C-alpha positions in Angstrom: -40.1 -16.3 137.6 -36.4 -15.2 138.2 -34.6 -14.6 134.9 -31.6 -16.9 135.1 -28.8 -14.8 133.3 -26.3 -17.4 134.2 -27.7 -19.5 131.5 -27.4 -16.8 128.9 -24.0 -15.6 129.8 -22.0 -17.7 132.1 -19.1 -15.4 131.9 -20.9 -12.4 133.3 -19.6 -11.9 136.8 -21.5 -8.6 137.6 -25.1 -7.6 137.4 -27.8 -5.1 138.6 -30.9 -6.5 139.8 -34.2 -5.8 141.7 -35.4 -7.5 144.9 -39.0 -8.5 144.3 -39.5 -10.5 147.6 -37.8 -11.5 150.8 -38.7 -13.7 153.6 -36.9 -14.1 157.1 -36.5 -17.8 157.9 -34.2 -19.4 160.4 -32.5 -16.2 161.2 -31.7 -15.6 157.6 -33.0 -13.3 154.7 -34.4 -15.6 151.9 -34.2 -13.1 148.9 -35.8 -13.3 145.4 -34.5 -11.1 142.6 -36.0 -10.3 139.2 -32.7 -11.7 137.7 -29.6 -13.2 138.7 -26.1 -14.5 137.7 -26.0 -16.9 140.8 -26.4 -20.6 139.9 -28.4 -22.5 142.8 -27.2 -25.2 144.9 -28.1 -28.6 143.7 -28.4 -32.0 145.5 -26.6 -33.8 142.5 -24.9 -32.2 139.6 -23.2 -28.7 139.7 -22.3 -26.7 142.7 -23.5 -23.4 143.6 -21.8 -20.0 142.9 -20.2 -17.9 145.6 -20.5 -14.1 145.9 -22.1 -10.9 147.2 -25.2 -8.9 146.8 -24.5 -5.2 147.8 -21.3 -6.2 149.7 -23.2 -8.9 151.8 -22.1 -12.6 151.4 -24.4 -14.8 149.8 -24.7 -18.0 152.1 -26.5 -20.2 149.8 -28.6 -20.3 146.6 -31.5 -22.5 145.9 -34.2 -22.8 143.2 -38.1 -22.9 144.2 -40.8 -23.0 141.8 -38.6 -21.5 139.0 -37.3 -18.7 141.1 -33.8 -18.5 142.5 -33.6 -17.7 146.2 -30.5 -16.2 147.9 -29.8 -16.4 151.5 -28.1 -13.7 153.4 -27.3 -12.9 157.0 -28.3 -9.2 156.6 -30.8 -7.6 154.2 -29.6 -5.1 151.5 -30.8 -1.5 152.4 -31.8 -0.7 148.5 -34.3 -2.4 146.3 -32.0 -2.1 143.3 -28.8 -4.1 144.3 -25.1 -5.2 142.7 -24.5 -8.7 142.2 -21.1 -10.1 141.9 -20.0 -13.6 141.7 -16.6 -15.3 142.5 -15.1 -16.0 139.1 -12.6 -18.6 140.2 -15.5 -21.0 141.5 -17.8 -20.3 138.6 -14.8 -21.1 136.1 -13.8 -24.5 138.2 -17.5 -25.5 138.3 -17.8 -24.9 134.4 -14.7 -26.9 134.0 -16.0 -30.0 135.9 -19.6 -29.7 134.4 -18.5 -29.4 130.7 -15.7 -32.1 131.4 -18.6 -34.4 132.6 -20.4 -33.9 129.4 -17.3 -34.6 127.6 -16.5 -37.8 129.5 -20.1 -39.3 129.4 -20.2 -38.6 125.7 -16.8 -40.6 125.1 -18.3 -43.5 127.2 -21.5 -43.3 124.9 -19.8 -43.1 121.7 -16.9 -45.8 122.3 -18.8 -48.3 124.5 -22.5 -47.3 124.1 -22.5 -46.7 127.8 -25.1 -44.4 129.4 -24.6 -42.0 132.3 -27.1 -42.8 135.1 -26.0 -39.8 137.3 -23.6 -37.2 138.1 -22.2 -35.8 141.3 -19.9 -32.8 141.5 -18.1 -32.5 145.0 -15.6 -30.1 146.5 -12.7 -32.3 145.9 -14.0 -35.1 143.7 -16.3 -35.6 140.7 -18.2 -38.9 139.7 -20.5 -40.3 137.2 -22.2 -43.7 137.4 -22.1 -45.8 134.0 -24.6 -48.5 132.8 -21.9 -50.5 131.6 -21.3 -54.4 132.2 -17.9 -54.6 132.0 -15.0 -52.4 132.4 -11.3 -52.6 132.5 -8.2 -50.5 132.4 -7.6 -50.5 128.8 -11.2 -49.2 128.4 -10.7 -46.6 131.1 -7.5 -45.4 129.3 -9.2 -45.3 125.8 -12.2 -43.2 127.2 -10.0 -40.8 128.9 -7.7 -40.2 125.8 -10.8 -39.8 123.6 -12.2 -37.2 125.9 -9.0 -35.2 125.9 -8.9 -35.3 122.5 -12.2 -33.8 122.2 -10.7 -31.0 124.8 -7.8 -30.4 122.7 -9.6 -30.1 119.5 -11.4 -26.8 120.8 -14.7 -27.7 119.5 -17.6 -24.9 119.9 -20.2 -25.3 122.6 -23.7 -23.9 122.2 -26.9 -23.9 124.2 -30.5 -23.3 122.9 -34.1 -23.9 123.9 -36.2 -26.3 122.3 -39.5 -28.2 122.8 -40.2 -31.8 123.2 -41.1 -32.5 119.5 -37.9 -30.6 118.3 -35.9 -32.6 121.0 -37.2 -36.0 119.4 -35.1 -35.1 116.2 -31.8 -34.8 117.9 -29.6 -38.0 119.0 -30.0 -36.6 122.7 -27.9 -38.7 125.4 -30.8 -38.4 127.9 -34.5 -38.0 127.2 -35.7 -35.0 129.1 -38.8 -35.1 131.4 -40.2 -31.6 130.3 -42.3 -31.0 127.3 -41.3 -27.4 126.7 -38.2 -25.1 127.1 -35.8 -27.8 127.0 -32.3 -26.3 127.1 -29.8 -28.3 124.9 -26.0 -28.1 125.5 -24.4 -29.1 122.1 -20.8 -29.9 121.5 -20.3 -29.3 117.7 -22.5 -31.8 116.7 -20.6 -34.6 118.8 -22.9 -34.5 121.8 -26.4 -33.4 122.5 -27.7 -33.3 126.3 -30.4 -31.6 128.1 -28.8 -29.6 130.8 -29.5 -26.4 132.8 -25.9 -25.8 134.1 -23.3 -23.3 133.0 -20.9 -24.3 130.4 -17.8 -23.0 128.5 -18.1 -21.9 124.9 -15.2 -24.0 123.8 -13.9 -27.3 124.8 -10.4 -26.2 125.5 -11.3 -24.2 128.4 -11.9 -27.6 130.3 -7.9 -27.8 130.4 -7.6 -31.8 131.0 -9.9 -34.5 132.1 -8.2 -37.1 134.4 -10.0 -40.3 135.5 -8.6 -41.0 139.2 -10.5 -44.2 140.1 -13.1 -46.6 138.9 -15.0 -49.4 140.6 -18.0 -51.5 140.5 -21.0 -50.6 143.0 -24.2 -52.4 142.6 -25.2 -52.7 139.0 -23.1 -50.0 137.6 -19.6 -48.5 137.7 -18.7 -45.4 139.5 -16.0 -43.3 137.5 -14.1 -40.7 139.7 -12.7 -37.9 137.9 -11.3 -34.0 138.0 -11.1 -31.6 135.2 -8.9 -28.4 134.4 -7.5 -26.5 137.6 -8.7 -29.1 140.1 -7.0 -31.9 138.0 -3.7 -29.7 137.9 -3.9 -29.4 141.8 -4.3 -33.1 142.1 -1.5 -33.9 139.9 0.7 -31.3 141.8 0.0 -33.0 145.1 0.8 -36.5 143.6 4.1 -35.2 142.1 5.0 -33.8 145.3 4.5 -37.2 147.0 6.4 -39.0 144.4 9.4 -36.6 145.0 9.2 -37.0 148.8 9.0 -41.0 148.5 11.9 -40.9 146.1 14.0 -38.8 148.9 12.9 -41.2 151.7 13.8 -44.2 149.7 16.8 -42.8 148.1 15.6 -44.0 144.7 14.3 -42.3 141.5 10.6 -42.2 140.8 10.6 -45.1 138.5 11.9 -47.5 141.1 9.7 -46.3 144.0 7.2 -49.5 143.5 9.9 -52.1 143.3 11.6 -50.6 146.3 8.4 -50.7 148.4 7.6 -54.1 147.3 11.1 -55.4 148.2 11.0 -53.7 151.7 7.4 -55.3 152.2 8.6 -58.8 151.3 11.4 -58.3 153.6 9.2 -57.2 156.5 7.0 -60.3 155.9 10.0 -62.6 156.1 11.3 -60.7 159.2 7.9 -61.2 160.9 7.7 -64.9 159.9 
């Protein structure tokens, strides 16, 4: 079994490891190490890490039977290799995943709403919530509460417990496994079974911004961004607002009214 160093120290960017197995499949090398700092690709949840093994780019990382497999185009020439991950990707992934825990906890505490699923995308994240009714006032309340947790800079801990010990905790989700259950705790505010990488303090998330929300099937989908990705989204929308102001020759406060006036005029002209 690969030792998952990324769970013990998510801030570690470099590591020495030993190749214990490799297979050649689909013109690629699938390499298993005795330990790794590379977080694997998941169909749902947190995205994989990017980086290099002995200077060779890691194309993908996946988990198989508790082992972490690294896919490379070339095979390292040494048995003992140097691992390095791209910190900007790891940091932003931690911002999104820790931010999701905080956002889900906020929905749970304010409206007793449970998170059904979580997806982390390249440009957007979303959580599906089991809530019957949702409106903008509730969204604003959750967003404010979540960011208050972020700004309070609460400590985040992770630890391993068994099923019996897990029953003593107010977990948001009940784990399937009976042992080696990893809990991510946000300063007694939130307890969640999770095998992702997380910050040590909530302030590192930066900010949590809900971008959109809508009902789909029997649940509500909440789209959001955190940290650096939220900053980039705000920057783009600020540029867009400035460009519209210049085109319409009005200040940003009057953009909507001006567009509505133009739209009404176009309808009258068409009629």
